[in-house]
The first five atom37 places (N, CA, C, CB, O) and aatype in JSON, in Angstrom:
{
  "aatype": [12, 9, 0, 6, 14, 9, 7, 10, 17, 2, 16, 7, 19, 14, 19, 19, 19, 10, 7, 0, 10, 0, 12, 10, 10, 14, 1, 17, 10, 4, 14, 1, 6, 16, 1, 15, 5, 7, 3, 19, 0, 19, 16, 9, 7, 0, 15, 0, 7, 19, 10, 10, 10, 19, 7, 0, 7, 10, 13, 19, 10, 9, 18, 0, 19, 7, 7, 16, 3, 19, 15, 7, 0, 13, 7, 10, 0, 14, 19, 15, 16, 15, 12, 13, 13, 10, 17, 10, 15, 7, 13, 15, 0, 9, 19, 17, 19, 14, 9, 10, 0, 10, 0, 17, 10, 7, 10, 0, 5, 7, 19, 6, 11, 1, 11, 7, 6, 3, 19, 19, 1, 15, 19, 3, 2, 0, 3],
  "atom_mask": [
    [1, 1, 1, 1, 1],
    [1, 1, 1, 1, 1],
    [1, 1, 1, 1, 1],
    [1, 1, 1, 1, 1],
    [1, 1, 1, 1, 1],
    [1, 1, 1, 1, 1],
    [1, 1, 1, 0, 1],
    [1, 1, 1, 1, 1],
    [1, 1, 1, 1, 1],
    [1, 1, 1, 1, 1],
    [1, 1, 1, 1, 1],
    [1, 1, 1, 0, 1],
    [1, 1, 1, 1, 1],
    [1, 1, 1, 1, 1],
    [1, 1, 1, 1, 1],
    [1, 1, 1, 1, 1],
    [1, 1, 1, 1, 1],
    [1, 1, 1, 1, 1],
    [1, 1, 1, 0, 1],
    [1, 1, 1, 1, 1],
    [1, 1, 1, 1, 1],
    [1, 1, 1, 1, 1],
    [1, 1, 1, 1, 1],
    [1, 1, 1, 1, 1],
    [1, 1, 1, 1, 1],
    [1, 1, 1, 1, 1],
    [1, 1, 1, 1, 1],
    [1, 1, 1, 1, 1],
    [1, 1, 1, 1, 1],
    [1, 1, 1, 1, 1],
    [1, 1, 1, 1, 1],
    [1, 1, 1, 1, 1],
    [1, 1, 1, 1, 1],
    [1, 1, 1, 1, 1],
    [1, 1, 1, 1, 1],
    [1, 1, 1, 1, 1],
    [1, 1, 1, 1, 1],
    [1, 1, 1, 0, 1],
    [1, 1, 1, 1, 1],
    [1, 1, 1, 1, 1],
    [1, 1, 1, 1, 1],
    [1, 1, 1, 1, 1],
    [1, 1, 1, 1, 1],
    [1, 1, 1, 1, 1],
    [1, 1, 1, 0, 1],
    [1, 1, 1, 1, 1],
    [1, 1, 1, 1, 1],
    [1, 1, 1, 1, 1],
    [1, 1, 1, 0, 1],
    [1, 1, 1, 1, 1],
    [1, 1, 1, 1, 1],
    [1, 1, 1, 1, 1],
    [1, 1, 1, 1, 1],
    [1, 1, 1, 1, 1],
    [1, 1, 1, 0, 1],
    [1, 1, 1, 1, 1],
    [1, 1, 1, 0, 1],
    [1, 1, 1, 1, 1],
    [1, 1, 1, 1, 1],
    [1, 1, 1, 1, 1],
    [1, 1, 1, 1, 1],
    [1, 1, 1, 1, 1],
    [1, 1, 1, 1, 1],
    [1, 1, 1, 1, 1],
    [1, 1, 1, 1, 1],
    [1, 1, 1, 0, 1],
    [1, 1, 1, 0, 1],
    [1, 1, 1, 1, 1],
    [1, 1, 1, 1, 1],
    [1, 1, 1, 1, 1],
    [1, 1, 1, 1, 1],
    [1, 1, 1, 0, 1],
    [1, 1, 1, 1, 1],
    [1, 1, 1, 1, 1],
    [1, 1, 1, 0, 1],
    [1, 1, 1, 1, 1],
    [1, 1, 1, 1, 1],
    [1, 1, 1, 1, 1],
    [1, 1, 1, 1, 1],
    [1, 1, 1, 1, 1],
    [1, 1, 1, 1, 1],
    [1, 1, 1, 1, 1],
    [1, 1, 1, 1, 1],
    [1, 1, 1, 1, 1],
    [1, 1, 1, 1, 1],
    [1, 1, 1, 1, 1],
    [1, 1, 1, 1, 1],
    [1, 1, 1, 1, 1],
    [1, 1, 1, 1, 1],
    [1, 1, 1, 0, 1],
    [1, 1, 1, 1, 1],
    [1, 1, 1, 1, 1],
    [1, 1, 1, 1, 1],
    [1, 1, 1, 1, 1],
    [1, 1, 1, 1, 1],
    [1, 1, 1, 1, 1],
    [1, 1, 1, 1, 1],
    [1, 1, 1, 1, 1],
    [1, 1, 1, 1, 1],
    [1, 1, 1, 1, 1],
    [1, 1, 1, 1, 1],
    [1, 1, 1, 1, 1],
    [1, 1, 1, 1, 1],
    [1, 1, 1, 1, 1],
    [1, 1, 1, 1, 1],
    [1, 1, 1, 0, 1],
    [1, 1, 1, 1, 1],
    [1, 1, 1, 1, 1],
    [1, 1, 1, 1, 1],
    [1, 1, 1, 0, 1],
    [1, 1, 1, 1, 1],
    [1, 1, 1, 1, 1],
    [1, 1, 1, 1, 1],
    [1, 1, 1, 1, 1],
    [1, 1, 1, 1, 1],
    [1, 1, 1, 0, 1],
    [1, 1, 1, 1, 1],
    [1, 1, 1, 1, 1],
    [1, 1, 1, 1, 1],
    [1, 1, 1, 1, 1],
    [1, 1, 1, 1, 1],
    [1, 1, 1, 1, 1],
    [1, 1, 1, 1, 1],
    [1, 1, 1, 1, 1],
    [1, 1, 1, 1, 1],
    [1, 1, 1, 1, 1],
    [1, 1, 1, 1, 1]
  ],
  "atom_positions": [
    [[-46.22, -24.6, -30.06], [-45.93, -23.94, -30.79], [-44.3, -24.79, -30.06], [-46.55, -22.28, -30.83], [-44.26, -24.7, -28.84]],
    [[-43.13, -25.51, -30.69], [-43.0, -26.57, -29.92], [-41.24, -26.41, -31.07], [-44.51, -28.14, -29.96], [-41.06, -26.11, -32.25]],
    [[-40.14, -26.84, -29.77], [-39.25, -26.18, -31.31], [-38.71, -28.06, -31.22], [-37.39, -24.25, -31.04], [-38.72, -28.94, -30.37]],
    [[-38.17, -27.88, -33.07], [-37.52, -28.48, -33.44], [-36.28, -29.08, -33.39], [-37.67, -28.21, -33.89], [-35.19, -28.53, -33.32]],
    [[-36.56, -30.38, -33.44], [-34.97, -30.85, -33.38], [-33.71, -30.11, -34.11], [-34.92, -32.24, -33.97], [-33.87, -29.18, -34.91]],
    [[-32.63, -30.57, -33.78], [-31.69, -29.88, -34.08], [-31.94, -30.53, -35.16], [-30.48, -29.77, -33.41], [-32.54, -31.6, -35.21]],
    [[-31.11, -29.41, -36.89], [-30.95, -30.26, -38.03], [-30.26, -28.56, -38.51], [0.0, 0.0, 0.0], [-30.24, -27.45, -37.98]],
    [[-29.72, -29.22, -39.89], [-29.15, -28.77, -40.87], [-29.82, -26.93, -40.8], [-29.52, -29.86, -42.25], [-29.51, -26.02, -40.04]],
    [[-30.51, -26.96, -41.6], [-31.66, -25.32, -41.96], [-31.96, -25.27, -40.85], [-33.22, -25.23, -43.02], [-32.67, -24.27, -40.86]],
    [[-31.96, -25.61, -39.88], [-32.82, -25.04, -38.01], [-31.38, -24.36, -37.43], [-33.53, -26.94, -36.44], [-31.39, -23.24, -36.91]],
    [[-30.62, -24.85, -37.53], [-28.83, -24.62, -37.0], [-28.22, -23.99, -37.7], [-27.86, -25.75, -36.89], [-28.15, -22.77, -37.56]],
    [[-27.8, -24.42, -38.32], [-26.49, -24.62, -39.65], [-26.93, -23.14, -40.15], [0.0, 0.0, 0.0], [-26.11, -22.22, -40.11]],
    [[-28.32, -22.96, -40.65], [-28.19, -21.56, -41.27], [-28.22, -20.35, -39.8], [-29.74, -21.31, -42.52], [-27.17, -19.72, -39.66]],
    [[-29.41, -20.04, -38.72], [-28.7, -19.66, -38.47], [-27.51, -19.25, -37.25], [-29.15, -19.35, -38.88], [-27.5, -18.26, -36.53]],
    [[-26.42, -20.49, -37.29], [-25.13, -20.35, -37.18], [-24.49, -19.35, -37.71], [-24.65, -21.25, -37.53], [-23.71, -18.49, -37.28]],
    [[-25.24, -19.78, -39.37], [-23.75, -19.23, -39.94], [-24.03, -16.97, -40.0], [-23.49, -20.29, -42.27], [-23.47, -15.9, -39.77]],
    [[-25.23, -17.57, -40.47], [-25.79, -15.67, -40.36], [-25.26, -15.19, -40.05], [-26.7, -14.98, -39.72], [-24.33, -14.47, -40.42]],
    [[-26.32, -15.78, -38.23], [-26.07, -14.7, -36.91], [-23.89, -14.33, -36.77], [-26.92, -15.95, -34.92], [-23.29, -13.26, -36.72]],
    [[-23.44, -15.54, -36.77], [-22.13, -15.32, -36.82], [-21.3, -14.45, -37.48], [0.0, 0.0, 0.0], [-20.4, -13.73, -37.06]],
    [[-21.98, -14.73, -39.15], [-21.76, -13.34, -39.54], [-21.82, -11.67, -39.57], [-21.94, -13.47, -40.0], [-21.04, -10.83, -40.01]],
    [[-23.11, -11.6, -38.93], [-23.55, -10.46, -38.53], [-23.39, -9.98, -37.31], [-24.58, -10.41, -38.75], [-23.9, -8.97, -36.84]],
    [[-22.99, -10.4, -37.03], [-21.8, -10.66, -35.24], [-20.58, -10.01, -35.89], [-21.2, -12.87, -34.51], [-20.21, -8.87, -35.6]],
    [[-20.1, -10.63, -36.59], [-18.56, -10.3, -36.77], [-18.44, -8.61, -37.6], [-17.78, -11.75, -37.92], [-17.54, -7.85, -37.23]],
    [[-19.44, -8.17, -38.72], [-20.31, -6.99, -39.41], [-20.66, -6.29, -38.36], [-21.62, -7.37, -40.25], [-19.87, -5.44, -37.97]],
    [[-21.68, -6.45, -37.79], [-23.04, -4.89, -37.73], [-21.7, -4.14, -36.86], [-25.29, -5.16, -36.36], [-21.45, -3.11, -37.48]],
    [[-20.8, -4.26, -35.71], [-20.53, -3.61, -35.59], [-19.25, -2.74, -35.84], [-20.92, -3.84, -35.05], [-18.88, -1.67, -35.36]],
    [[-18.84, -3.37, -36.52], [-18.13, -2.48, -37.68], [-18.78, -1.51, -38.33], [-17.69, -3.2, -38.74], [-18.43, -0.33, -38.39]],
    [[-19.78, -2.02, -38.82], [-21.0, -1.01, -39.11], [-21.47, -0.28, -39.17], [-21.53, -0.87, -38.99], [-21.83, 0.27, -40.21]],
    [[-21.82, 0.3, -37.29], [-22.95, 0.25, -36.81], [-21.88, 1.44, -36.19], [-23.82, -1.14, -36.11], [-22.29, 2.6, -36.21]],
    [[-20.71, 1.22, -35.71], [-19.1, 2.14, -34.63], [-19.08, 3.16, -35.51], [-17.07, 1.27, -34.49], [-18.73, 2.98, -36.68]],
    [[-19.57, 4.75, -34.88], [-18.4, 5.56, -35.72], [-16.92, 5.05, -35.78], [-18.26, 6.99, -35.13], [-16.27, 4.85, -34.75]],
    [[-16.38, 4.85, -37.16], [-15.0, 5.41, -37.18], [-14.46, 5.59, -36.43], [-14.75, 6.23, -37.56], [-14.13, 4.68, -35.67]],
    [[-14.09, 6.84, -36.25], [-12.97, 7.39, -35.69], [-13.44, 8.22, -34.4], [-12.22, 8.25, -36.76], [-13.31, 9.4, -34.08]],
    [[-14.06, 7.11, -33.79], [-14.87, 7.21, -32.03], [-13.57, 7.33, -31.12], [-15.96, 5.45, -31.4], [-12.46, 7.1, -31.6]],
    [[-13.71, 7.62, -30.08], [-12.54, 7.81, -28.91], [-12.98, 7.17, -28.02], [-12.18, 9.17, -28.34], [-12.32, 6.63, -27.13]],
    [[-14.88, 7.16, -28.25], [-15.5, 7.06, -26.85], [-15.84, 5.36, -26.81], [-17.05, 8.2, -26.67], [-16.19, 4.63, -27.73]],
    [[-15.52, 4.92, -24.88], [-16.31, 3.69, -24.5], [-17.53, 3.76, -24.83], [-16.33, 3.37, -23.19], [-18.03, 2.99, -25.66]],
    [[-18.15, 4.66, -24.24], [-19.48, 4.58, -24.94], [-19.92, 3.89, -25.34], [0.0, 0.0, 0.0], [-20.53, 2.87, -25.04]],
    [[-19.34, 5.02, -27.08], [-19.97, 4.68, -28.36], [-19.91, 2.82, -28.52], [-19.01, 5.61, -29.69], [-20.72, 1.98, -28.92]],
    [[-18.13, 2.75, -27.82], [-18.21, 1.15, -28.49], [-19.41, 0.31, -27.38], [-16.22, 0.17, -28.38], [-20.23, -0.58, -27.57]],
    [[-19.18, 0.77, -26.68], [-20.41, -0.19, -25.48], [-22.55, -0.82, -26.44], [-20.92, 1.77, -23.53], [-23.24, -1.81, -26.67]],
    [[-22.53, 1.11, -26.62], [-23.7, 2.01, -27.58], [-23.67, 0.73, -28.71], [-23.08, 3.99, -28.37], [-24.69, 0.15, -29.1]],
    [[-22.92, 0.57, -28.94], [-22.78, -0.63, -30.55], [-23.14, -1.37, -30.15], [-21.54, -1.21, -31.37], [-24.35, -1.52, -29.98]],
    [[-21.87, -2.55, -29.69], [-22.75, -3.81, -29.08], [-23.86, -3.92, -28.58], [-22.33, -4.32, -28.26], [-24.62, -4.86, -28.78]],
    [[-24.11, -2.76, -27.71], [-25.82, -3.12, -26.96], [-26.75, -2.99, -28.33], [0.0, 0.0, 0.0], [-27.9, -3.34, -28.61]],
    [[-25.81, -2.37, -28.98], [-27.02, -1.88, -30.59], [-27.08, -3.04, -31.28], [-26.39, -0.55, -31.98], [-28.19, -3.42, -31.65]],
    [[-26.08, -3.71, -31.52], [-25.88, -4.93, -32.08], [-26.73, -6.02, -31.8], [-24.75, -5.28, -31.8], [-27.27, -6.84, -32.54]],
    [[-26.73, -5.83, -30.49], [-27.02, -7.67, -29.22], [-28.69, -7.5, -29.93], [-26.93, -7.46, -26.3], [-29.08, -8.19, -30.86]],
    [[-29.33, -6.65, -29.4], [-30.59, -6.37, -29.82], [-30.93, -6.66, -31.57], [0.0, 0.0, 0.0], [-31.73, -7.44, -32.08]],
    [[-30.23, -5.95, -32.01], [-30.3, -5.96, -33.67], [-30.52, -7.26, -33.85], [-28.96, -5.46, -34.57], [-31.64, -7.7, -34.12]],
    [[-28.68, -8.56, -33.63], [-29.11, -9.53, -33.66], [-29.81, -10.65, -33.18], [-28.69, -9.62, -33.82], [-29.65, -11.7, -33.81]],
    [[-30.78, -10.67, -31.87], [-31.98, -10.87, -31.31], [-32.78, -10.79, -32.06], [-32.29, -10.23, -30.44], [-33.34, -11.87, -32.25]],
    [[-33.05, -10.21, -32.48], [-34.8, -9.71, -33.58], [-34.04, -9.8, -34.97], [-35.74, -7.47, -33.33], [-33.88, -11.0, -34.76]],
    [[-33.52, -9.65, -36.01], [-32.92, -10.75, -36.57], [-33.31, -12.87, -36.11], [-31.38, -10.2, -36.15], [-34.02, -13.85, -36.32]],
    [[-32.48, -12.47, -35.6], [-32.45, -14.19, -35.11], [-33.51, -14.69, -35.17], [0.0, 0.0, 0.0], [-33.57, -15.82, -35.66]],
    [[-34.32, -14.24, -34.86], [-36.4, -14.54, -34.31], [-36.69, -14.11, -35.8], [-37.55, -13.04, -32.63], [-37.83, -14.28, -36.22]],
    [[-36.25, -13.87, -36.18], [-37.17, -13.09, -37.38], [-36.47, -13.95, -38.79], [0.0, 0.0, 0.0], [-36.77, -13.79, -39.97]],
    [[-35.41, -14.92, -38.19], [-35.16, -15.81, -39.19], [-35.68, -17.15, -38.96], [-33.83, -15.86, -39.41], [-35.96, -17.98, -39.82]],
    [[-35.8, -17.27, -37.5], [-36.69, -18.27, -36.85], [-38.0, -18.89, -37.59], [-37.16, -17.61, -35.64], [-38.27, -19.97, -38.11]],
    [[-38.82, -17.33, -37.34], [-39.93, -17.39, -38.46], [-39.79, -17.86, -39.13], [-40.35, -16.63, -39.04], [-40.15, -19.03, -39.0]],
    [[-39.04, -17.41, -40.73], [-38.7, -17.84, -41.42], [-38.55, -19.77, -42.45], [-38.07, -17.17, -40.92], [-38.76, -20.49, -43.43]],
    [[-37.89, -19.52, -40.82], [-37.25, -21.61, -41.11], [-38.83, -21.8, -40.43], [-35.18, -22.72, -39.64], [-39.74, -22.26, -41.12]],
    [[-38.96, -21.52, -39.48], [-40.48, -22.61, -39.12], [-41.55, -22.19, -40.8], [-41.76, -21.74, -36.95], [-42.2, -23.1, -41.31]],
    [[-41.55, -21.11, -41.29], [-43.17, -20.92, -41.58], [-42.67, -21.7, -43.14], [-44.05, -18.83, -41.58], [-43.48, -22.3, -43.84]],
    [[-41.4, -21.58, -43.45], [-40.71, -22.81, -45.19], [-41.06, -23.88, -44.32], [-38.41, -22.94, -45.96], [-41.95, -24.56, -44.84]],
    [[-40.65, -24.38, -42.98], [-40.4, -26.14, -42.92], [-42.19, -26.04, -43.48], [0.0, 0.0, 0.0], [-42.48, -26.64, -44.51]],
    [[-43.04, -25.43, -42.89], [-44.63, -25.71, -42.95], [-45.45, -25.5, -41.95], [0.0, 0.0, 0.0], [-46.67, -25.7, -41.98]],
    [[-44.94, -25.17, -41.21], [-45.32, -24.29, -40.15], [-46.23, -23.12, -40.23], [-44.28, -23.84, -39.71], [-45.98, -22.15, -40.95]],
    [[-47.56, -23.22, -39.28], [-48.61, -21.98, -40.12], [-48.14, -21.19, -38.39], [-51.09, -22.52, -40.7], [-48.31, -21.4, -37.19]],
    [[-47.42, -20.12, -39.38], [-46.49, -19.71, -38.53], [-47.45, -17.59, -37.78], [-44.58, -19.74, -39.82], [-47.54, -16.94, -36.74]],
    [[-47.98, -17.5, -39.74], [-48.93, -16.5, -39.49], [-50.39, -16.66, -38.68], [-49.17, -16.07, -40.72], [-51.0, -15.76, -38.1]],
    [[-50.8, -18.19, -38.85], [-51.4, -18.52, -37.8], [-51.48, -18.52, -36.6], [0.0, 0.0, 0.0], [-52.52, -18.33, -35.98]],
    [[-50.11, -18.8, -35.98], [-49.88, -18.95, -34.65], [-49.45, -17.3, -34.44], [-48.68, -20.23, -34.26], [-49.03, -17.18, -33.28]],
    [[-49.44, -16.54, -34.85], [-49.02, -15.07, -34.64], [-50.49, -14.17, -34.67], [-47.84, -14.55, -35.99], [-50.61, -13.09, -34.08]],
    [[-51.57, -14.8, -35.44], [-52.29, -14.16, -34.99], [-53.85, -14.76, -33.84], [0.0, 0.0, 0.0], [-54.96, -14.22, -33.76]],
    [[-53.5, -15.6, -33.35], [-54.13, -16.69, -32.52], [-52.64, -15.44, -31.05], [-53.76, -19.24, -33.33], [-52.96, -14.35, -30.57]],
    [[-51.69, -15.94, -30.88], [-51.68, -15.92, -30.15], [-50.05, -14.95, -30.2], [-52.14, -17.12, -29.69], [-48.95, -15.5, -30.14]],
    [[-50.24, -13.61, -30.32], [-49.01, -12.5, -30.94], [-48.23, -12.42, -29.82], [-49.48, -10.82, -31.45], [-47.32, -11.74, -30.3]],
    [[-47.86, -12.63, -28.53], [-47.26, -12.62, -27.38], [-46.43, -13.6, -27.14], [-48.03, -12.55, -26.52], [-45.2, -13.57, -27.03]],
    [[-47.35, -14.69, -27.03], [-46.62, -16.12, -26.93], [-46.42, -16.62, -27.78], [-47.04, -17.03, -26.37], [-45.93, -17.71, -27.5]],
    [[-46.64, -16.3, -29.95], [-45.72, -16.63, -30.68], [-44.53, -15.86, -30.64], [-46.15, -16.71, -31.77], [-43.54, -16.45, -31.07]],
    [[-44.37, -14.8, -30.28], [-43.21, -13.55, -30.07], [-42.56, -13.99, -29.59], [-43.3, -12.35, -29.43], [-41.56, -14.42, -30.16]],
    [[-42.76, -14.16, -28.2], [-41.27, -14.85, -27.24], [-41.13, -16.57, -27.53], [-41.59, -14.65, -25.11], [-40.16, -17.11, -26.99]],
    [[-41.68, -17.08, -28.02], [-41.41, -18.53, -28.58], [-40.74, -18.23, -28.92], [-41.99, -19.34, -29.33], [-39.71, -18.62, -28.36]],
    [[-40.47, -16.85, -30.63], [-39.42, -17.37, -31.85], [-38.66, -16.23, -31.64], [-39.98, -17.62, -33.57], [-38.09, -15.81, -32.65]],
    [[-38.39, -15.21, -29.91], [-37.32, -14.78, -29.28], [-36.89, -15.42, -28.57], [-37.37, -13.91, -28.8], [-35.8, -14.95, -28.22]],
    [[-37.15, -16.47, -28.02], [-36.76, -17.69, -26.77], [-35.54, -18.35, -27.79], [-38.4, -19.14, -26.2], [-34.35, -18.08, -27.64]],
    [[-36.01, -19.19, -28.76], [-35.43, -19.63, -29.73], [-34.09, -18.71, -30.19], [-36.47, -19.78, -30.69], [-33.04, -19.34, -30.13]],
    [[-33.94, -16.9, -30.74], [-32.75, -16.53, -30.89], [-32.44, -16.29, -29.37], [-32.59, -15.36, -31.88], [-31.42, -15.61, -29.38]],
    [[-32.8, -16.51, -28.09], [-32.02, -16.85, -27.69], [-30.96, -18.18, -26.92], [0.0, 0.0, 0.0], [-30.02, -18.15, -26.12]],
    [[-31.4, -18.85, -27.37], [-30.61, -19.91, -27.02], [-29.19, -19.98, -28.76], [-32.03, -21.57, -26.73], [-28.08, -20.5, -28.74]],
    [[-30.12, -18.99, -30.44], [-28.51, -19.02, -30.7], [-27.58, -17.9, -30.54], [-28.27, -19.36, -32.01], [-26.78, -17.56, -31.42]],
    [[-27.74, -17.11, -28.97], [-27.1, -16.09, -28.62], [-25.25, -16.65, -28.12], [-28.15, -15.38, -27.39], [-24.17, -16.06, -28.07]],
    [[-25.6, -17.67, -27.91], [-24.36, -19.31, -27.79], [-23.78, -18.96, -29.27], [-25.36, -21.55, -27.73], [-22.61, -18.57, -29.18]],
    [[-24.14, -18.97, -30.24], [-23.36, -18.81, -30.67], [-22.63, -17.16, -31.32], [-23.67, -19.72, -31.24], [-21.55, -16.93, -31.87]],
    [[-23.5, -16.49, -31.05], [-22.86, -15.37, -31.51], [-22.5, -13.89, -30.48], [-23.76, -15.06, -32.64], [-22.27, -12.81, -31.04]],
    [[-22.48, -14.05, -28.7], [-22.33, -13.91, -28.31], [-20.54, -13.54, -28.09], [-23.15, -14.43, -28.09], [-20.02, -12.46, -27.83]],
    [[-19.84, -15.03, -28.32], [-18.51, -14.57, -28.19], [-18.02, -14.12, -28.91], [-17.8, -15.15, -27.94], [-16.91, -13.7, -28.57]],
    [[-18.39, -13.92, -30.2], [-17.77, -13.48, -31.26], [-18.17, -12.2, -31.52], [-17.93, -14.26, -32.29], [-17.5, -11.48, -32.26]],
    [[-19.34, -11.77, -30.92], [-19.93, -9.77, -30.22], [-19.07, -9.67, -29.68], [-21.33, -9.21, -29.08], [-18.33, -8.73, -29.96]],
    [[-18.7, -10.58, -28.62], [-17.45, -9.86, -27.37], [-15.98, -9.97, -28.01], [-17.35, -10.91, -25.61], [-15.07, -9.14, -27.94]],
    [[-15.99, -10.95, -28.51], [-14.78, -10.55, -29.27], [-14.23, -9.32, -29.84], [-14.79, -11.13, -30.13], [-13.14, -8.8, -29.58]],
    [[-15.75, -8.68, -31.22], [-15.25, -7.57, -31.68], [-15.95, -6.47, -31.63], [-14.91, -7.71, -32.75], [-16.38, -5.75, -32.53]],
    [[-16.09, -6.33, -29.73], [-16.27, -5.08, -28.79], [-14.74, -5.4, -27.89], [-18.03, -5.13, -27.65], [-14.35, -4.83, -26.88]],
    [[-14.15, -6.38, -28.56], [-12.6, -6.52, -27.39], [-11.77, -5.39, -28.57], [-11.49, -8.84, -27.17], [-11.32, -4.31, -28.17]],
    [[-11.68, -5.79, -29.94], [-11.04, -5.43, -31.02], [-11.87, -3.59, -30.81], [0.0, 0.0, 0.0], [-11.09, -2.65, -30.7]],
    [[-12.86, -3.41, -30.8], [-12.98, -1.93, -31.17], [-12.61, -1.3, -29.72], [-14.63, -1.44, -31.8], [-12.27, -0.12, -29.64]],
    [[-12.67, -1.98, -28.82], [-12.46, -0.68, -27.4], [-10.88, -0.12, -27.82], [-12.42, -1.59, -25.23], [-10.48, 1.04, -27.7]],
    [[-10.08, -1.34, -28.38], [-9.17, -1.8, -29.28], [-8.4, -0.58, -29.55], [-9.77, -2.46, -30.5], [-7.35, 0.03, -29.35]],
    [[-9.53, -0.57, -30.09], [-8.75, 0.61, -32.21], [-9.34, 1.86, -30.91], [0.0, 0.0, 0.0], [-8.65, 2.88, -30.86]],
    [[-10.61, 1.78, -29.87], [-10.65, 3.6, -30.19], [-8.52, 3.53, -29.05], [-13.02, 5.03, -28.73], [-7.5, 4.05, -29.51]],
    [[-8.61, 2.69, -27.55], [-7.03, 3.15, -27.32], [-6.04, 3.02, -27.94], [-6.52, 2.77, -26.47], [-5.04, 2.97, -27.23]],
    [[-5.8, 2.91, -29.35], [-5.1, 3.01, -30.04], [-5.06, 4.19, -30.54], [-5.16, 2.23, -30.65], [-3.92, 4.63, -30.65]],
    [[-6.21, 5.13, -31.01], [-5.9, 6.4, -31.76], [-6.07, 7.14, -30.36], [-6.98, 6.89, -33.2], [-5.6, 8.24, -30.65]],
    [[-6.51, 7.23, -28.85], [-6.34, 7.82, -27.85], [-4.7, 8.23, -27.96], [-6.85, 6.96, -26.69], [-4.07, 9.29, -28.08]],
    [[-4.4, 6.99, -27.88], [-3.2, 7.44, -27.48], [-2.48, 8.01, -28.42], [0.0, 0.0, 0.0], [-1.51, 8.71, -28.11]],
    [[-2.86, 7.78, -29.81], [-1.74, 8.88, -30.91], [-2.35, 10.34, -30.66], [-1.86, 8.48, -33.02], [-1.93, 11.38, -31.18]],
    [[-3.28, 10.22, -29.89], [-3.95, 11.44, -30.47], [-3.04, 12.35, -28.65], [-6.41, 11.23, -30.78], [-3.26, 13.52, -28.33]],
    [[-2.19, 11.46, -27.9], [-1.87, 11.75, -26.15], [-0.16, 12.0, -27.14], [-2.18, 9.85, -24.36], [0.73, 12.7, -26.66]],
    [[-0.01, 11.23, -28.63], [1.46, 11.56, -28.14], [1.46, 12.25, -29.59], [2.77, 10.14, -27.68], [2.62, 12.26, -29.99]],
    [[0.51, 12.88, -30.6], [0.36, 14.67, -31.47], [0.73, 15.23, -30.28], [-1.45, 15.47, -32.17], [1.91, 15.58, -30.2]],
    [[-0.1, 15.43, -29.16], [-0.74, 17.03, -28.5], [1.13, 16.91, -27.94], [-2.68, 17.09, -26.74], [1.84, 17.77, -27.42]],
    [[1.39, 15.65, -28.28], [3.35, 15.92, -26.79], [4.01, 16.36, -27.98], [4.67, 13.89, -25.7], [4.42, 17.52, -28.02]],
    [[4.15, 15.61, -28.92], [4.98, 16.36, -30.6], [4.34, 17.98, -30.73], [4.27, 15.22, -32.55], [5.24, 18.81, -30.75]],
    [[3.59, 18.3, -30.78], [3.06, 19.43, -31.37], [3.54, 20.18, -29.87], [1.27, 19.36, -31.97], [4.11, 21.26, -30.0]],
    [[3.38, 19.78, -28.79], [3.71, 21.12, -27.43], [5.82, 21.32, -27.52], [2.99, 20.08, -25.01], [6.32, 22.21, -26.83]],
    [[6.74, 20.42, -28.38], [7.44, 20.92, -28.3], [8.15, 21.12, -29.29], [7.76, 20.66, -27.6], [9.15, 21.83, -29.2]]
  ]
}
């Protein structure tokens, strides 16, 4: 298989879908009241993995709708075909990685805010 030239369908749609998921997915996956930066890091890692897989699936769908015999390609060479679509999905990371980084920053700030509020509450209760 070869990569298709850049177009609205094979570039615009993945940018919009993956960008929106990069904003929403970390908020859905991260525990609401966590006070652990580790939880945030795991959430971001899981979100990145999901985005990579969703991107690959999206490119499979785009190629299939475009007339490429994707099922035949998977039947003949499942590993290399999977790697091709993961490779395409990896290129889409140029869009969603910065968004995911901003989501990480927002979640991390929320953790530090909650931890600070806990310290203030404990000092107020000690008086």
